[in-house]
Each structure stands twice: as C-alpha cells, then as structure tokens.
mmCIF file of the N, C-alpha and C atoms, coordinates in Angstrom:
data_MODEL
# 
_entry.id   MODEL 
# 
loop_
_atom_site.group_PDB 
_atom_site.id 
_atom_site.type_symbol 
_atom_site.label_atom_id 
_atom_site.label_alt_id 
_atom_site.label_comp_id 
_atom_site.label_asym_id 
_atom_site.label_entity_id 
_atom_site.label_seq_id 
_atom_site.pdbx_PDB_ins_code 
_atom_site.Cartn_x 
_atom_site.Cartn_y 
_atom_site.Cartn_z 
_atom_site.occupancy 
_atom_site.B_iso_or_equiv 
_atom_site.pdbx_formal_charge 
_atom_site.auth_seq_id 
_atom_site.auth_comp_id 
_atom_site.auth_asym_id 
_atom_site.auth_atom_id 
_atom_site.pdbx_PDB_model_num 
ATOM 1   N N  . MET A 1 1  ? 0.997   -1.295  -0.051 1.00 0.00 ? 1  MET A N  1 
ATOM 2   C CA . MET A 1 1  ? -0.078  -0.118  -0.050 1.00 0.00 ? 1  MET A CA 1 
ATOM 3   C C  . MET A 1 1  ? 0.932   1.074   -0.024 1.00 0.00 ? 1  MET A C  1 
ATOM 4   N N  . LYS A 1 2  ? 0.734   2.150   -0.713 1.00 0.00 ? 2  LYS A N  1 
ATOM 5   C CA . LYS A 1 2  ? 1.531   3.323   -1.039 1.00 0.00 ? 2  LYS A CA 1 
ATOM 6   C C  . LYS A 1 2  ? 0.532   4.672   -0.200 1.00 0.00 ? 2  LYS A C  1 
ATOM 7   N N  . ALA A 1 3  ? 1.633   5.256   0.206  1.00 0.00 ? 3  ALA A N  1 
ATOM 8   C CA . ALA A 1 3  ? 1.154   6.771   0.720  1.00 0.00 ? 3  ALA A CA 1 
ATOM 9   C C  . ALA A 1 3  ? 2.002   7.774   0.693  1.00 0.00 ? 3  ALA A C  1 
ATOM 10  N N  . SER A 1 4  ? 1.690   8.911   0.641  1.00 0.00 ? 4  SER A N  1 
ATOM 11  C CA . SER A 1 4  ? 2.558   9.938   0.448  1.00 0.00 ? 4  SER A CA 1 
ATOM 12  C C  . SER A 1 4  ? 2.969   10.694  1.850  1.00 0.00 ? 4  SER A C  1 
ATOM 13  N N  . ILE A 1 5  ? 4.146   11.183  1.899  1.00 0.00 ? 5  ILE A N  1 
ATOM 14  C CA . ILE A 1 5  ? 4.173   12.193  3.043  1.00 0.00 ? 5  ILE A CA 1 
ATOM 15  C C  . ILE A 1 5  ? 3.692   13.640  2.944  1.00 0.00 ? 5  ILE A C  1 
ATOM 16  N N  . ILE A 1 6  ? 2.974   13.944  3.805  1.00 0.00 ? 6  ILE A N  1 
ATOM 17  C CA . ILE A 1 6  ? 2.316   15.276  3.838  1.00 0.00 ? 6  ILE A CA 1 
ATOM 18  C C  . ILE A 1 6  ? 2.704   16.155  4.733  1.00 0.00 ? 6  ILE A C  1 
ATOM 19  N N  . THR A 1 7  ? 2.222   17.541  4.775  1.00 0.00 ? 7  THR A N  1 
ATOM 20  C CA . THR A 1 7  ? 2.714   18.432  5.651  1.00 0.00 ? 7  THR A CA 1 
ATOM 21  C C  . THR A 1 7  ? 1.356   18.372  6.533  1.00 0.00 ? 7  THR A C  1 
ATOM 22  N N  . ILE A 1 8  ? 1.562   18.551  7.996  1.00 0.00 ? 8  ILE A N  1 
ATOM 23  C CA . ILE A 1 8  ? 0.759   18.477  9.082  1.00 0.00 ? 8  ILE A CA 1 
ATOM 24  C C  . ILE A 1 8  ? 1.142   19.422  10.031 1.00 0.00 ? 8  ILE A C  1 
ATOM 25  N N  . GLY A 1 9  ? 0.698   20.750  9.865  1.00 0.00 ? 9  GLY A N  1 
ATOM 26  C CA . GLY A 1 9  ? 1.118   21.907  10.625 1.00 0.00 ? 9  GLY A CA 1 
ATOM 27  C C  . GLY A 1 9  ? 2.602   22.146  10.363 1.00 0.00 ? 9  GLY A C  1 
ATOM 28  N N  . ASN A 1 10 ? 3.248   22.192  11.411 1.00 0.00 ? 10 ASN A N  1 
ATOM 29  C CA . ASN A 1 10 ? 4.808   22.430  11.205 1.00 0.00 ? 10 ASN A CA 1 
ATOM 30  C C  . ASN A 1 10 ? 5.642   20.934  10.870 1.00 0.00 ? 10 ASN A C  1 
ATOM 31  N N  . SER A 1 11 ? 4.990   19.741  11.042 1.00 0.00 ? 11 SER A N  1 
ATOM 32  C CA . SER A 1 11 ? 5.482   18.664  10.904 1.00 0.00 ? 11 SER A CA 1 
ATOM 33  C C  . SER A 1 11 ? 5.064   17.980  9.409  1.00 0.00 ? 11 SER A C  1 
ATOM 34  N N  . ARG A 1 12 ? 5.556   16.787  9.314  1.00 0.00 ? 12 ARG A N  1 
ATOM 35  C CA . ARG A 1 12 ? 5.441   16.153  8.076  1.00 0.00 ? 12 ARG A CA 1 
ATOM 36  C C  . ARG A 1 12 ? 4.768   14.640  8.804  1.00 0.00 ? 12 ARG A C  1 
ATOM 37  N N  . GLY A 1 13 ? 3.959   13.970  7.987  1.00 0.00 ? 13 GLY A N  1 
ATOM 38  C CA . GLY A 1 13 ? 3.381   12.763  8.361  1.00 0.00 ? 13 GLY A CA 1 
ATOM 39  C C  . GLY A 1 13 ? 2.699   11.977  7.151  1.00 0.00 ? 13 GLY A C  1 
ATOM 40  N N  . ILE A 1 14 ? 1.985   10.766  7.487  1.00 0.00 ? 14 ILE A N  1 
ATOM 41  C CA . ILE A 1 14 ? 1.494   10.185  6.496  1.00 0.00 ? 14 ILE A CA 1 
ATOM 42  C C  . ILE A 1 14 ? -0.049  9.719   7.233  1.00 0.00 ? 14 ILE A C  1 
ATOM 43  N N  . ARG A 1 15 ? -1.119  9.472   6.439  1.00 0.00 ? 15 ARG A N  1 
ATOM 44  C CA . ARG A 1 15 ? -2.361  9.056   6.980  1.00 0.00 ? 15 ARG A CA 1 
ATOM 45  C C  . ARG A 1 15 ? -2.447  7.638   6.836  1.00 0.00 ? 15 ARG A C  1 
ATOM 46  N N  . ILE A 1 16 ? -2.521  6.757   7.892  1.00 0.00 ? 16 ILE A N  1 
ATOM 47  C CA . ILE A 1 16 ? -2.564  5.602   7.927  1.00 0.00 ? 16 ILE A CA 1 
ATOM 48  C C  . ILE A 1 16 ? -3.933  5.067   7.535  1.00 0.00 ? 16 ILE A C  1 
ATOM 49  N N  . PRO A 1 17 ? -4.075  4.218   6.485  1.00 0.00 ? 17 PRO A N  1 
ATOM 50  C CA . PRO A 1 17 ? -5.659  3.733   6.187  1.00 0.00 ? 17 PRO A CA 1 
ATOM 51  C C  . PRO A 1 17 ? -6.384  2.602   7.409  1.00 0.00 ? 17 PRO A C  1 
ATOM 52  N N  . LYS A 1 18 ? -7.516  2.926   7.594  1.00 0.00 ? 18 LYS A N  1 
ATOM 53  C CA . LYS A 1 18 ? -8.218  2.342   8.431  1.00 0.00 ? 18 LYS A CA 1 
ATOM 54  C C  . LYS A 1 18 ? -7.866  0.605   8.379  1.00 0.00 ? 18 LYS A C  1 
ATOM 55  N N  . PRO A 1 19 ? -7.844  0.128   7.223  1.00 0.00 ? 19 PRO A N  1 
ATOM 56  C CA . PRO A 1 19 ? -7.894  -1.391  7.381  1.00 0.00 ? 19 PRO A CA 1 
ATOM 57  C C  . PRO A 1 19 ? -6.349  -1.614  7.605  1.00 0.00 ? 19 PRO A C  1 
ATOM 58  N N  . LEU A 1 20 ? -5.272  -0.941  7.216  1.00 0.00 ? 20 LEU A N  1 
ATOM 59  C CA . LEU A 1 20 ? -3.952  -1.245  7.759  1.00 0.00 ? 20 LEU A CA 1 
ATOM 60  C C  . LEU A 1 20 ? -4.046  -1.142  9.152  1.00 0.00 ? 20 LEU A C  1 
ATOM 61  N N  . LEU A 1 21 ? -4.707  -0.178  10.054 1.00 0.00 ? 21 LEU A N  1 
ATOM 62  C CA . LEU A 1 21 ? -4.425  -0.085  11.326 1.00 0.00 ? 21 LEU A CA 1 
ATOM 63  C C  . LEU A 1 21 ? -5.281  -1.040  12.002 1.00 0.00 ? 21 LEU A C  1 
ATOM 64  N N  . GLU A 1 22 ? -6.315  -1.607  11.147 1.00 0.00 ? 22 GLU A N  1 
ATOM 65  C CA . GLU A 1 22 ? -7.286  -2.826  11.874 1.00 0.00 ? 22 GLU A CA 1 
ATOM 66  C C  . GLU A 1 22 ? -6.262  -3.923  11.862 1.00 0.00 ? 22 GLU A C  1 
ATOM 67  N N  . GLU A 1 23 ? -5.753  -4.259  10.750 1.00 0.00 ? 23 GLU A N  1 
ATOM 68  C CA . GLU A 1 23 ? -4.867  -5.374  10.664 1.00 0.00 ? 23 GLU A CA 1 
ATOM 69  C C  . GLU A 1 23 ? -3.626  -5.462  11.552 1.00 0.00 ? 23 GLU A C  1 
ATOM 70  N N  . SER A 1 24 ? -3.138  -4.369  11.796 1.00 0.00 ? 24 SER A N  1 
ATOM 71  C CA . SER A 1 24 ? -1.927  -4.172  12.586 1.00 0.00 ? 24 SER A CA 1 
ATOM 72  C C  . SER A 1 24 ? -2.471  -4.493  14.212 1.00 0.00 ? 24 SER A C  1 
ATOM 73  N N  . GLY A 1 25 ? -3.615  -3.989  14.481 1.00 0.00 ? 25 GLY A N  1 
ATOM 74  C CA . GLY A 1 25 ? -3.989  -4.252  15.846 1.00 0.00 ? 25 GLY A CA 1 
ATOM 75  C C  . GLY A 1 25 ? -3.609  -3.147  16.969 1.00 0.00 ? 25 GLY A C  1 
ATOM 76  N N  . LEU A 1 26 ? -2.971  -2.097  16.032 1.00 0.00 ? 26 LEU A N  1 
ATOM 77  C CA . LEU A 1 26 ? -2.392  -0.763  16.771 1.00 0.00 ? 26 LEU A CA 1 
ATOM 78  C C  . LEU A 1 26 ? -3.547  -0.111  17.452 1.00 0.00 ? 26 LEU A C  1 
ATOM 79  N N  . ASN A 1 27 ? -3.556  0.433   18.532 1.00 0.00 ? 27 ASN A N  1 
ATOM 80  C CA . ASN A 1 27 ? -4.500  1.213   19.046 1.00 0.00 ? 27 ASN A CA 1 
ATOM 81  C C  . ASN A 1 27 ? -3.779  1.941   20.491 1.00 0.00 ? 27 ASN A C  1 
ATOM 82  N N  . GLY A 1 28 ? -3.995  3.336   20.582 1.00 0.00 ? 28 GLY A N  1 
ATOM 83  C CA . GLY A 1 28 ? -3.328  3.995   21.784 1.00 0.00 ? 28 GLY A CA 1 
ATOM 84  C C  . GLY A 1 28 ? -1.968  4.558   21.591 1.00 0.00 ? 28 GLY A C  1 
ATOM 85  N N  . ASP A 1 29 ? -1.191  4.445   22.442 1.00 0.00 ? 29 ASP A N  1 
ATOM 86  C CA . ASP A 1 29 ? 0.176   4.524   22.553 1.00 0.00 ? 29 ASP A CA 1 
ATOM 87  C C  . ASP A 1 29 ? 1.103   3.808   21.560 1.00 0.00 ? 29 ASP A C  1 
ATOM 88  N N  . VAL A 1 30 ? 2.233   4.423   20.953 1.00 0.00 ? 30 VAL A N  1 
ATOM 89  C CA . VAL A 1 30 ? 3.146   3.507   19.958 1.00 0.00 ? 30 VAL A CA 1 
ATOM 90  C C  . VAL A 1 30 ? 4.410   4.276   20.133 1.00 0.00 ? 30 VAL A C  1 
ATOM 91  N N  . ASP A 1 31 ? 5.126   3.374   19.984 1.00 0.00 ? 31 ASP A N  1 
ATOM 92  C CA . ASP A 1 31 ? 6.765   3.877   19.801 1.00 0.00 ? 31 ASP A CA 1 
ATOM 93  C C  . ASP A 1 31 ? 7.074   3.819   18.400 1.00 0.00 ? 31 ASP A C  1 
ATOM 94  N N  . ILE A 1 32 ? 7.900   4.859   17.939 1.00 0.00 ? 32 ILE A N  1 
ATOM 95  C CA . ILE A 1 32 ? 8.136   5.166   16.588 1.00 0.00 ? 32 ILE A CA 1 
ATOM 96  C C  . ILE A 1 32 ? 9.543   5.095   16.602 1.00 0.00 ? 32 ILE A C  1 
ATOM 97  N N  . LYS A 1 33 ? 10.184  4.259   15.777 1.00 0.00 ? 33 LYS A N  1 
ATOM 98  C CA . LYS A 1 33 ? 11.951  4.104   15.623 1.00 0.00 ? 33 LYS A CA 1 
ATOM 99  C C  . LYS A 1 33 ? 12.164  4.259   14.206 1.00 0.00 ? 33 LYS A C  1 
ATOM 100 N N  . ALA A 1 34 ? 13.193  4.947   13.876 1.00 0.00 ? 34 ALA A N  1 
ATOM 101 C CA . ALA A 1 34 ? 13.966  5.217   12.533 1.00 0.00 ? 34 ALA A CA 1 
ATOM 102 C C  . ALA A 1 34 ? 15.083  4.532   12.415 1.00 0.00 ? 34 ALA A C  1 
ATOM 103 N N  . VAL A 1 35 ? 15.069  3.891   11.336 1.00 0.00 ? 35 VAL A N  1 
ATOM 104 C CA . VAL A 1 35 ? 16.289  3.041   10.876 1.00 0.00 ? 35 VAL A CA 1 
ATOM 105 C C  . VAL A 1 35 ? 16.304  3.423   9.408  1.00 0.00 ? 35 VAL A C  1 
ATOM 106 N N  . LYS A 1 36 ? 17.738  3.584   8.892  1.00 0.00 ? 36 LYS A N  1 
ATOM 107 C CA . LYS A 1 36 ? 17.909  3.858   7.599  1.00 0.00 ? 36 LYS A CA 1 
ATOM 108 C C  . LYS A 1 36 ? 16.930  3.409   6.524  1.00 0.00 ? 36 LYS A C  1 
ATOM 109 N N  . GLY A 1 37 ? 16.098  4.244   5.944  1.00 0.00 ? 37 GLY A N  1 
ATOM 110 C CA . GLY A 1 37 ? 15.229  3.791   4.930  1.00 0.00 ? 37 GLY A CA 1 
ATOM 111 C C  . GLY A 1 37 ? 14.066  3.337   5.340  1.00 0.00 ? 37 GLY A C  1 
ATOM 112 N N  . GLU A 1 38 ? 13.676  3.221   6.684  1.00 0.00 ? 38 GLU A N  1 
ATOM 113 C CA . GLU A 1 38 ? 12.377  2.883   7.105  1.00 0.00 ? 38 GLU A CA 1 
ATOM 114 C C  . GLU A 1 38 ? 11.997  3.463   8.356  1.00 0.00 ? 38 GLU A C  1 
ATOM 115 N N  . ILE A 1 39 ? 10.650  3.477   8.908  1.00 0.00 ? 39 ILE A N  1 
ATOM 116 C CA . ILE A 1 39 ? 10.165  3.988   10.001 1.00 0.00 ? 39 ILE A CA 1 
ATOM 117 C C  . ILE A 1 39 ? 9.222   2.920   10.673 1.00 0.00 ? 39 ILE A C  1 
ATOM 118 N N  . LYS A 1 40 ? 9.531   2.393   11.985 1.00 0.00 ? 40 LYS A N  1 
ATOM 119 C CA . LYS A 1 40 ? 8.814   1.435   12.379 1.00 0.00 ? 40 LYS A CA 1 
ATOM 120 C C  . LYS A 1 40 ? 7.898   1.978   13.528 1.00 0.00 ? 40 LYS A C  1 
ATOM 121 N N  . ILE A 1 41 ? 6.745   1.569   13.642 1.00 0.00 ? 41 ILE A N  1 
ATOM 122 C CA . ILE A 1 41 ? 5.667   1.749   14.525 1.00 0.00 ? 41 ILE A CA 1 
ATOM 123 C C  . ILE A 1 41 ? 5.130   0.611   15.232 1.00 0.00 ? 41 ILE A C  1 
ATOM 124 N N  . VAL A 1 42 ? 5.493   0.545   16.532 1.00 0.00 ? 42 VAL A N  1 
ATOM 125 C CA . VAL A 1 42 ? 5.050   -0.681  17.157 1.00 0.00 ? 42 VAL A CA 1 
ATOM 126 C C  . VAL A 1 42 ? 4.255   -0.062  18.681 1.00 0.00 ? 42 VAL A C  1 
ATOM 127 N N  . ALA A 1 43 ? 3.547   -0.959  19.032 1.00 0.00 ? 43 ALA A N  1 
ATOM 128 C CA . ALA A 1 43 ? 2.679   -0.654  20.126 1.00 0.00 ? 43 ALA A CA 1 
ATOM 129 C C  . ALA A 1 43 ? 3.688   -0.490  21.459 1.00 0.00 ? 43 ALA A C  1 
ATOM 130 N N  . ALA A 1 44 ? 3.272   0.693   22.201 1.00 0.00 ? 44 ALA A N  1 
ATOM 131 C CA . ALA A 1 44 ? 4.138   0.972   23.272 1.00 0.00 ? 44 ALA A CA 1 
ATOM 132 C C  . ALA A 1 44 ? 3.934   -0.180  24.473 1.00 0.00 ? 44 ALA A C  1 
ATOM 133 N N  . LYS A 1 45 ? 5.119   -0.397  25.289 1.00 0.00 ? 45 LYS A N  1 
ATOM 134 C CA . LYS A 1 45 ? 4.925   -1.033  26.303 1.00 0.00 ? 45 LYS A CA 1 
ATOM 135 C C  . LYS A 1 45 ? 4.202   -0.158  27.535 1.00 0.00 ? 45 LYS A C  1 
ATOM 136 N N  . PRO A 1 46 ? 3.369   -1.163  28.432 1.00 0.00 ? 46 PRO A N  1 
ATOM 137 C CA . PRO A 1 46 ? 2.732   -0.243  29.225 1.00 0.00 ? 46 PRO A CA 1 
ATOM 138 C C  . PRO A 1 46 ? 3.882   0.172   30.289 1.00 0.00 ? 46 PRO A C  1 
ATOM 139 N N  . LYS A 1 47 ? 3.584   1.364   31.017 1.00 0.00 ? 47 LYS A N  1 
ATOM 140 C CA . LYS A 1 47 ? 4.481   2.010   31.891 1.00 0.00 ? 47 LYS A CA 1 
ATOM 141 C C  . LYS A 1 47 ? 4.424   1.221   33.259 1.00 0.00 ? 47 LYS A C  1 
ATOM 142 N N  . LYS A 1 48 ? 5.661   1.068   33.761 1.00 0.00 ? 48 LYS A N  1 
ATOM 143 C CA . LYS A 1 48 ? 5.659   0.449   35.099 1.00 0.00 ? 48 LYS A CA 1 
ATOM 144 C C  . LYS A 1 48 ? 5.271   1.225   36.239 1.00 0.00 ? 48 LYS A C  1 
ATOM 145 N N  . LEU A 1 49 ? 4.560   0.868   37.198 1.00 0.00 ? 49 LEU A N  1 
ATOM 146 C CA . LEU A 1 49 ? 4.176   1.697   38.392 1.00 0.00 ? 49 LEU A CA 1 
ATOM 147 C C  . LEU A 1 49 ? 5.527   1.879   39.168 1.00 0.00 ? 49 LEU A C  1 
ATOM 148 N N  . THR A 1 50 ? 5.625   2.884   39.716 1.00 0.00 ? 50 THR A N  1 
ATOM 149 C CA . THR A 1 50 ? 6.796   2.918   40.742 1.00 0.00 ? 50 THR A CA 1 
ATOM 150 C C  . THR A 1 50 ? 6.182   3.741   41.841 1.00 0.00 ? 50 THR A C  1 
ATOM 151 N N  . PHE A 1 51 ? 6.726   3.206   43.218 1.00 0.00 ? 51 PHE A N  1 
ATOM 152 C CA . PHE A 1 51 ? 5.907   3.787   44.259 1.00 0.00 ? 51 PHE A CA 1 
ATOM 153 C C  . PHE A 1 51 ? 7.391   4.379   45.065 1.00 0.00 ? 51 PHE A C  1 
ATOM 154 N N  . ASN A 1 52 ? 7.052   5.435   45.750 1.00 0.00 ? 52 ASN A N  1 
ATOM 155 C CA . ASN A 1 52 ? 8.000   6.022   46.645 1.00 0.00 ? 52 ASN A CA 1 
ATOM 156 C C  . ASN A 1 52 ? 8.009   5.457   47.892 1.00 0.00 ? 52 ASN A C  1 
ATOM 157 N N  . ASP A 1 53 ? 9.297   5.845   48.552 1.00 0.00 ? 53 ASP A N  1 
ATOM 158 C CA . ASP A 1 53 ? 9.593   5.179   49.950 1.00 0.00 ? 53 ASP A CA 1 
ATOM 159 C C  . ASP A 1 53 ? 8.122   5.491   50.900 1.00 0.00 ? 53 ASP A C  1 
ATOM 160 N N  . GLU A 1 54 ? 7.809   6.961   50.988 1.00 0.00 ? 54 GLU A N  1 
ATOM 161 C CA . GLU A 1 54 ? 6.450   7.053   51.507 1.00 0.00 ? 54 GLU A CA 1 
ATOM 162 C C  . GLU A 1 54 ? 5.482   6.379   51.396 1.00 0.00 ? 54 GLU A C  1 
ATOM 163 N N  . TYR A 1 55 ? 5.185   5.939   50.324 1.00 0.00 ? 55 TYR A N  1 
ATOM 164 C CA . TYR A 1 55 ? 3.955   5.195   50.124 1.00 0.00 ? 55 TYR A CA 1 
ATOM 165 C C  . TYR A 1 55 ? 4.139   3.774   50.519 1.00 0.00 ? 55 TYR A C  1 
ATOM 166 N N  . LEU A 1 56 ? 5.619   3.055   50.475 1.00 0.00 ? 56 LEU A N  1 
ATOM 167 C CA . LEU A 1 56 ? 5.576   1.832   50.740 1.00 0.00 ? 56 LEU A CA 1 
ATOM 168 C C  . LEU A 1 56 ? 5.649   1.585   52.443 1.00 0.00 ? 56 LEU A C  1 
ATOM 169 N N  . LEU A 1 57 ? 6.291   2.882   52.907 1.00 0.00 ? 57 LEU A N  1 
ATOM 170 C CA . LEU A 1 57 ? 6.091   2.855   54.405 1.00 0.00 ? 57 LEU A CA 1 
ATOM 171 C C  . LEU A 1 57 ? 4.600   2.945   55.000 1.00 0.00 ? 57 LEU A C  1 
ATOM 172 N N  . SER A 1 58 ? 4.051   3.640   54.361 1.00 0.00 ? 58 SER A N  1 
ATOM 173 C CA . SER A 1 58 ? 2.590   3.779   54.730 1.00 0.00 ? 58 SER A CA 1 
ATOM 174 C C  . SER A 1 58 ? 1.930   2.204   54.593 1.00 0.00 ? 58 SER A C  1 
ATOM 175 N N  . LEU A 1 59 ? 2.019   1.607   53.581 1.00 0.00 ? 59 LEU A N  1 
ATOM 176 C CA . LEU A 1 59 ? 1.628   0.213   53.625 1.00 0.00 ? 59 LEU A CA 1 
ATOM 177 C C  . LEU A 1 59 ? 2.053   -0.761  54.668 1.00 0.00 ? 59 LEU A C  1 
ATOM 178 N N  . SER A 1 60 ? 3.355   -0.672  55.013 1.00 0.00 ? 60 SER A N  1 
ATOM 179 C CA . SER A 1 60 ? 3.801   -1.404  56.256 1.00 0.00 ? 60 SER A CA 1 
ATOM 180 C C  . SER A 1 60 ? 3.197   -0.987  57.363 1.00 0.00 ? 60 SER A C  1 
ATOM 181 N N  . SER A 1 61 ? 2.706   0.045   57.461 1.00 0.00 ? 61 SER A N  1 
ATOM 182 C CA . SER A 1 61 ? 2.140   0.496   58.886 1.00 0.00 ? 61 SER A CA 1 
ATOM 183 C C  . SER A 1 61 ? 0.711   0.162   58.856 1.00 0.00 ? 61 SER A C  1 
ATOM 184 N N  . LEU A 1 62 ? 0.076   -0.026  57.758 1.00 0.00 ? 62 LEU A N  1 
ATOM 185 C CA . LEU A 1 62 ? -1.314  -0.324  57.796 1.00 0.00 ? 62 LEU A CA 1 
ATOM 186 C C  . LEU A 1 62 ? -1.419  -2.088  58.068 1.00 0.00 ? 62 LEU A C  1 
ATOM 187 N N  . SER A 1 63 ? -0.381  -2.729  57.849 1.00 0.00 ? 63 SER A N  1 
ATOM 188 C CA . SER A 1 63 ? -0.450  -4.198  58.332 1.00 0.00 ? 63 SER A CA 1 
ATOM 189 C C  . SER A 1 63 ? -0.478  -4.339  59.719 1.00 0.00 ? 63 SER A C  1 
ATOM 190 N N  . ASP A 1 64 ? 0.057   -3.405  60.437 1.00 0.00 ? 64 ASP A N  1 
ATOM 191 C CA . ASP A 1 64 ? -0.079  -3.622  62.098 1.00 0.00 ? 64 ASP A CA 1 
ATOM 192 C C  . ASP A 1 64 ? -1.492  -3.567  62.500 1.00 0.00 ? 64 ASP A C  1 
ATOM 193 N N  . TRP A 1 65 ? -2.448  -2.973  61.615 1.00 0.00 ? 65 TRP A N  1 
ATOM 194 C CA . TRP A 1 65 ? -3.895  -2.909  62.075 1.00 0.00 ? 65 TRP A CA 1 
ATOM 195 C C  . TRP A 1 65 ? -4.609  -4.499  61.804 1.00 0.00 ? 65 TRP A C  1 
ATOM 196 N N  . ASN A 1 66 ? -4.012  -5.200  61.092 1.00 0.00 ? 66 ASN A N  1 
ATOM 197 C CA . ASN A 1 66 ? -4.680  -6.368  60.593 1.00 0.00 ? 66 ASN A CA 1 
ATOM 198 C C  . ASN A 1 66 ? -4.305  -7.602  61.551 1.00 0.00 ? 66 ASN A C  1 
ATOM 199 N N  . THR A 1 67 ? -4.636  -7.600  62.865 1.00 0.00 ? 67 THR A N  1 
ATOM 200 C CA . THR A 1 67 ? -4.300  -8.615  63.516 1.00 0.00 ? 67 THR A CA 1 
ATOM 201 C C  . THR A 1 67 ? -5.338  -9.043  64.448 1.00 0.00 ? 67 THR A C  1 
ATOM 202 N N  . PRO A 1 68 ? -5.426  -10.233 64.964 1.00 0.00 ? 68 PRO A N  1 
ATOM 203 C CA . PRO A 1 68 ? -6.460  -10.765 65.778 1.00 0.00 ? 68 PRO A CA 1 
ATOM 204 C C  . PRO A 1 68 ? -6.961  -9.744  66.988 1.00 0.00 ? 68 PRO A C  1 
ATOM 205 N N  . GLU A 1 69 ? -5.703  -9.316  67.516 1.00 0.00 ? 69 GLU A N  1 
ATOM 206 C CA . GLU A 1 69 ? -5.606  -8.721  68.855 1.00 0.00 ? 69 GLU A CA 1 
ATOM 207 C C  . GLU A 1 69 ? -6.313  -7.374  68.578 1.00 0.00 ? 69 GLU A C  1 
ATOM 208 N N  . GLU A 1 70 ? -6.266  -6.833  67.300 1.00 0.00 ? 70 GLU A N  1 
ATOM 209 C CA . GLU A 1 70 ? -6.890  -5.357  67.074 1.00 0.00 ? 70 GLU A CA 1 
ATOM 210 C C  . GLU A 1 70 ? -8.344  -5.748  66.922 1.00 0.00 ? 70 GLU A C  1 
ATOM 211 N N  . ASP A 1 71 ? -8.639  -6.796  66.288 1.00 0.00 ? 71 ASP A N  1 
ATOM 212 C CA . ASP A 1 71 ? -10.184 -7.130  66.114 1.00 0.00 ? 71 ASP A CA 1 
ATOM 213 C C  . ASP A 1 71 ? -10.817 -7.190  67.659 1.00 0.00 ? 71 ASP A C  1 
ATOM 214 N N  . VAL A 1 72 ? -10.326 -7.841  68.725 1.00 0.00 ? 72 VAL A N  1 
ATOM 215 C CA . VAL A 1 72 ? -10.873 -7.882  69.817 1.00 0.00 ? 72 VAL A CA 1 
ATOM 216 C C  . VAL A 1 72 ? -10.610 -6.686  70.484 1.00 0.00 ? 72 VAL A C  1 
ATOM 217 N N  . ALA A 1 73 ? -9.758  -5.778  70.291 1.00 0.00 ? 73 ALA A N  1 
ATOM 218 C CA . ALA A 1 73 ? -9.843  -4.538  70.975 1.00 0.00 ? 73 ALA A CA 1 
ATOM 219 C C  . ALA A 1 73 ? -10.950 -3.596  70.507 1.00 0.00 ? 73 ALA A C  1 
ATOM 220 N N  . TRP A 1 74 ? -11.155 -3.723  69.059 1.00 0.00 ? 74 TRP A N  1 
ATOM 221 C CA . TRP A 1 74 ? -12.141 -2.926  68.652 1.00 0.00 ? 74 TRP A CA 1 
ATOM 222 C C  . TRP A 1 74 ? -13.574 -3.367  68.542 1.00 0.00 ? 74 TRP A C  1 
ATOM 223 N N  . ALA A 1 75 ? -13.748 -4.699  69.102 1.00 0.00 ? 75 ALA A N  1 
ATOM 224 C CA . ALA A 1 75 ? -14.985 -5.408  68.943 1.00 0.00 ? 75 ALA A CA 1 
ATOM 225 C C  . ALA A 1 75 ? -16.045 -4.678  69.595 1.00 0.00 ? 75 ALA A C  1 
ATOM 226 N N  . HIS A 1 76 ? -15.997 -4.089  70.462 1.00 0.00 ? 76 HIS A N  1 
ATOM 227 C CA . HIS A 1 76 ? -17.126 -3.494  71.550 1.00 0.00 ? 76 HIS A CA 1 
ATOM 228 C C  . HIS A 1 76 ? -17.586 -2.152  70.678 1.00 0.00 ? 76 HIS A C  1 
ATOM 229 N N  . LEU A 1 77 ? -16.914 -1.697  69.747 1.00 0.00 ? 77 LEU A N  1 
ATOM 230 C CA . LEU A 1 77 ? -17.412 -0.581  68.720 1.00 0.00 ? 77 LEU A CA 1 
ATOM 231 C C  . LEU A 1 77 ? -18.241 -0.936  67.490 1.00 0.00 ? 77 LEU A C  1 
ATOM 232 N N  . GLN A 1 78 ? -18.113 -2.241  67.348 1.00 0.00 ? 78 GLN A N  1 
ATOM 233 C CA . GLN A 1 78 ? -19.028 -2.671  66.281 1.00 0.00 ? 78 GLN A CA 1 
ATOM 234 C C  . GLN A 1 78 ? -20.415 -2.846  66.330 1.00 0.00 ? 78 GLN A C  1 
# 
C-alpha cells in the first residue's frame, strides 16, 4: 500500500488507512523508531508503576492493624 508524506502543521506525516490499522492491531500509544530507509511503528509497552518510599512505608504501617488482637480490642465498637 502506498502513501505520500504530507505536511501536518509544522511537521510531516502520513495518513494510515483504517484497514491497515485494523490489521496491525495498533491502538493507543505507540513507539516510533527510525532506521535507515524505514520507520517502524510498534505498540508502546505499558508503563511500570513506581512507588516512593513514603507510600511503601505507609503500606507497612497498615499491616499492623490487621491482627486478631486489634479485632478483639475494637469489637465493642462494632
């Protein structure tokens, strides 16, 4: 399938036909890589979630509340 490079604002690009997109399964974020004589468009890998130290410390403090002794101590309030 042929396409022409066109001007899009201050950039250049191509229009990707719908059947080609459907066949590729690409949707959402993509990575674009240039190699001599070609441009590759591949699905972007999902971002890894990172947690800061404060968040991790708060999780460890919450585990102190999940004990049978705490259940007994607070049972009269339920």
